[in-house]
C-alpha distance (Angstrom), angle and dihedral (degrees) to the residues before:
residue distance angle dihedral
M1 . . .
L2 3.88 . .
L3 3.78 93.0 .
L4 3.89 90.3 48.2
V5 3.79 90.7 53.6
L6 3.87 93.2 44.0
G7 3.87 87.0 48.9
F8 3.88 91.4 56.8
V9 3.75 90.2 44.6
C10 3.78 89.6 55.0
V11 3.80 90.7 47.1
A12 3.82 89.6 52.0
L13 3.82 92.3 48.6
G14 3.90 91.1 46.1
T15 3.77 89.3 49.1
L16 3.75 91.1 50.4
G17 3.82 87.7 49.5
I18 3.78 91.5 63.4
V19 3.86 89.5 66.7
V20 3.86 101.7 26.7
P21 3.77 111.3 73.3
G22 3.71 115.8 -133.7
L23 3.83 93.6 24.7
P24 3.76 111.3 110.2
T25 3.71 119.2 -119.6
T26 3.83 109.8 -179.9
G27 3.74 94.6 48.1
F28 3.67 95.0 57.1
F29 3.77 89.8 47.6
I30 3.89 91.1 51.1
L31 3.90 86.8 52.1
A32 3.79 91.9 47.7
A33 3.92 90.3 50.6
S34 3.88 88.5 49.5
C35 3.78 91.5 49.5
F36 3.81 91.7 44.7
S37 3.85 92.0 47.8
R38 3.79 88.2 65.3
S39 3.84 97.4 36.9
S40 3.67 111.8 28.4
P41 3.85 126.6 9.8
R42 3.79 90.5 -169.3
F43 3.87 91.5 61.9
E44 3.76 91.2 40.2
R45 3.80 89.1 57.5
W46 3.87 89.7 46.3
V47 3.80 89.9 55.9
L48 3.76 91.6 47.5
E49 3.78 92.6 51.2
L50 3.75 96.8 48.5
P51 3.83 110.9 121.1
G52 3.77 112.2 -107.3
I53 3.87 96.4 -1.9
G54 3.84 100.5 53.7
P55 3.82 95.2 61.2
M56 3.80 90.8 49.3
V57 3.80 90.0 50.6
A58 3.81 90.9 48.4
D59 3.81 90.3 49.0
H60 3.76 91.0 51.5
R61 3.82 91.7 51.2
A62 3.81 88.9 47.0
G63 3.79 90.3 56.1
L64 3.81 93.6 -113.5
G65 3.74 94.9 122.6
M66 3.81 119.2 -163.7
P67 3.92 133.0 -27.1
R68 3.72 112.1 -103.8
R69 3.75 92.2 -115.5
A70 3.82 91.2 54.5
K71 3.80 92.0 48.7
V72 3.86 89.4 53.4
A73 3.82 91.2 46.4
A74 3.93 90.6 46.3
C75 3.84 90.5 51.1
S76 3.76 95.4 43.6
M77 3.88 89.8 50.6
I78 3.77 92.2 50.6
V79 3.76 92.6 49.9
L80 3.82 91.8 45.3
F81 3.68 96.7 52.2
V82 3.61 98.1 39.1
A83 3.87 88.6 52.1
L84 3.87 89.5 48.6
S85 3.72 93.7 49.5
A86 3.82 95.0 44.0
V87 3.73 93.9 47.7
L88 3.83 101.9 36.2
A89 3.70 109.9 24.0
L90 3.73 113.7 20.8
D91 3.84 136.8 59.7
G92 3.84 139.5 176.5
V93 3.84 118.6 5.4
A94 3.92 93.9 -10.5
R95 3.79 89.9 61.9
W96 3.77 92.9 54.0
V97 3.74 94.1 44.3
V98 3.76 90.9 53.5
V99 3.75 90.6 46.1
A100 3.85 93.0 50.0
L101 3.77 91.7 47.0
G102 3.86 89.7 50.2
V103 3.82 90.3 52.1
V104 3.76 91.3 50.0
G105 3.90 89.4 47.9
V106 3.78 94.3 51.7
L107 3.82 91.7 44.8
Y108 3.77 90.4 49.5
V109 3.73 95.6 48.7
A110 3.85 93.6 42.6
L111 3.74 98.9 42.7
R112 3.81 109.1 24.7
V113 3.81 107.9 32.1
P114 3.84 107.3 79.7
T115 3.82 119.3 -119.5
R116 3.69 110.6 -121.4
E117 3.78 94.7 -140.3
V118 3.66 94.8 50.3
V119 3.87 92.5 47.5
L120 3.79 90.2 51.3
A121 3.85 93.4 48.9
E122 3.79 89.2 48.4
R123 3.80 91.8 51.0
A124 3.86 92.1 45.4
R125 3.82 89.4 51.0
D126 3.77 91.7 47.3
A127 3.76 90.1 49.7
T128 3.84 93.1 52.1
D129 3.79 91.5 41.4
G130 3.86 88.9 55.2
A131 3.78 95.9 45.3
């Protein structure tokens, strides 16, 4: 029951992320699908069939990561909103905490999240090498 509720909380946050700049969308839907996979196969299937979001969740599960364009957009949004927060809204320690978290976020997305096109090219190369 807890995983089902957590799944719907993640869906709500992900949906909110569609209209609130800087709030991640896909990450919450990935978490929702994970929660639903253990609590409700019906709702897991629903998330995976959502237009736009479902294919990204499926790509993540398949180890494909993010399309290059989405990685650039995500990193750009992190930089933009961290800069706006640091310059316009925050001061003191809070400013530096937000900047540090932004740097970590950009580095994580850029270096740790696989790039879909690279993964597909590597898989194609491996398939032709093995043939």
